[in-house]
C-alpha positions in Angstrom: -28.8 -36.1 66.2 -26.5 -36.1 63.5 -26.1 -39.1 61.1 -22.6 -39.5 61.8 -23.3 -39.7 65.6 -26.0 -42.2 64.9 -23.6 -44.4 62.7 -21.0 -44.4 65.5 -23.6 -45.6 68.0 -24.6 -48.6 65.7 -21.2 -49.6 65.4 -20.2 -49.5 69.3 -19.4 -53.1 70.2 -21.1 -53.0 73.7 -24.5 -54.6 72.8 -25.5 -57.9 71.5 -27.8 -56.5 68.8 -27.4 -53.0 67.1 -29.8 -51.8 64.3 -29.2 -48.8 62.3 -32.0 -47.2 60.7 -31.1 -44.5 57.7 -33.8 -43.2 55.6 -36.2 -45.8 56.5 -34.2 -48.7 56.1 -33.2 -50.9 59.2 -29.8 -52.7 58.9 -28.6 -55.0 61.6 -25.1 -54.0 62.4 -24.3 -56.3 65.2 -26.1 -59.6 66.1 -28.8 -61.7 64.4 -32.3 -60.6 63.8 -35.2 -61.6 61.5 -35.7 -59.9 58.5 -39.3 -59.2 59.1 -38.1 -57.2 62.3 -35.9 -55.1 59.9 -38.6 -54.5 57.4 -41.2 -53.4 60.3 -38.7 -51.3 62.1 -37.9 -49.7 58.8 -41.7 -49.0 57.7 -42.4 -47.7 61.1 -39.3 -45.2 61.0 -40.2 -44.0 57.5 -44.0 -43.7 58.5 -42.6 -41.1 61.2 -40.3 -39.6 59.0 -37.3 -40.6 61.2 -34.1 -40.3 58.9 -31.3 -41.7 61.3 -31.5 -43.6 64.3 -30.0 -46.7 66.5 -31.5 -49.1 68.6 -29.4 -51.4 71.0 -30.7 -54.5 72.4 -29.6 -56.7 75.2 -31.5 -60.2 76.1 -32.5 -60.3 79.6 -33.3 -64.1 80.0 -35.4 -65.1 82.7 -36.9 -68.4 83.6 -40.2 -67.9 82.0 -39.3 -65.7 78.8 -36.6 -64.2 76.7 -37.0 -60.6 76.6 -34.9 -57.7 75.5 -33.6 -54.5 77.0 -33.8 -51.8 74.3 -32.0 -48.4 74.1 -33.0 -45.9 71.5 -31.0 -43.1 69.7 -32.5 -40.7 67.5 -36.0 -41.8 68.0 -38.4 -39.3 69.8 -39.5 -40.5 73.3 -43.2 -40.5 72.3 -42.5 -43.1 69.5 -40.4 -45.3 71.6 -43.3 -47.5 72.7 -44.3 -48.3 69.2 -40.7 -49.5 68.4 -40.8 -51.6 71.5 -44.2 -53.1 70.4 -43.0 -53.9 67.0 -39.7 -55.6 68.3 -41.8 -57.6 70.8 -44.1 -58.9 68.0 -41.5 -59.3 65.1 -38.7 -60.7 67.1 -40.4 -64.1 67.9 
């Protein structure tokens, strides 16, 4: 996926949280997220040589917990679970 397409997806207003990852650096484009989450996502992307990606998140609150439904663009399917794990740990 091209960088322009990834940037466009990150700026789409249809998600509560949008994170743009460019050159190993994660930036919150929409919504509020913890700085530690951005650093951890950036480090993971850098480690796996992901140059451009986007993560969209929507809160799915239930009676027991607050979780997020994540959608990935530019992140290989085999790495998506690692990004979910980082999100789960660092977003609390």
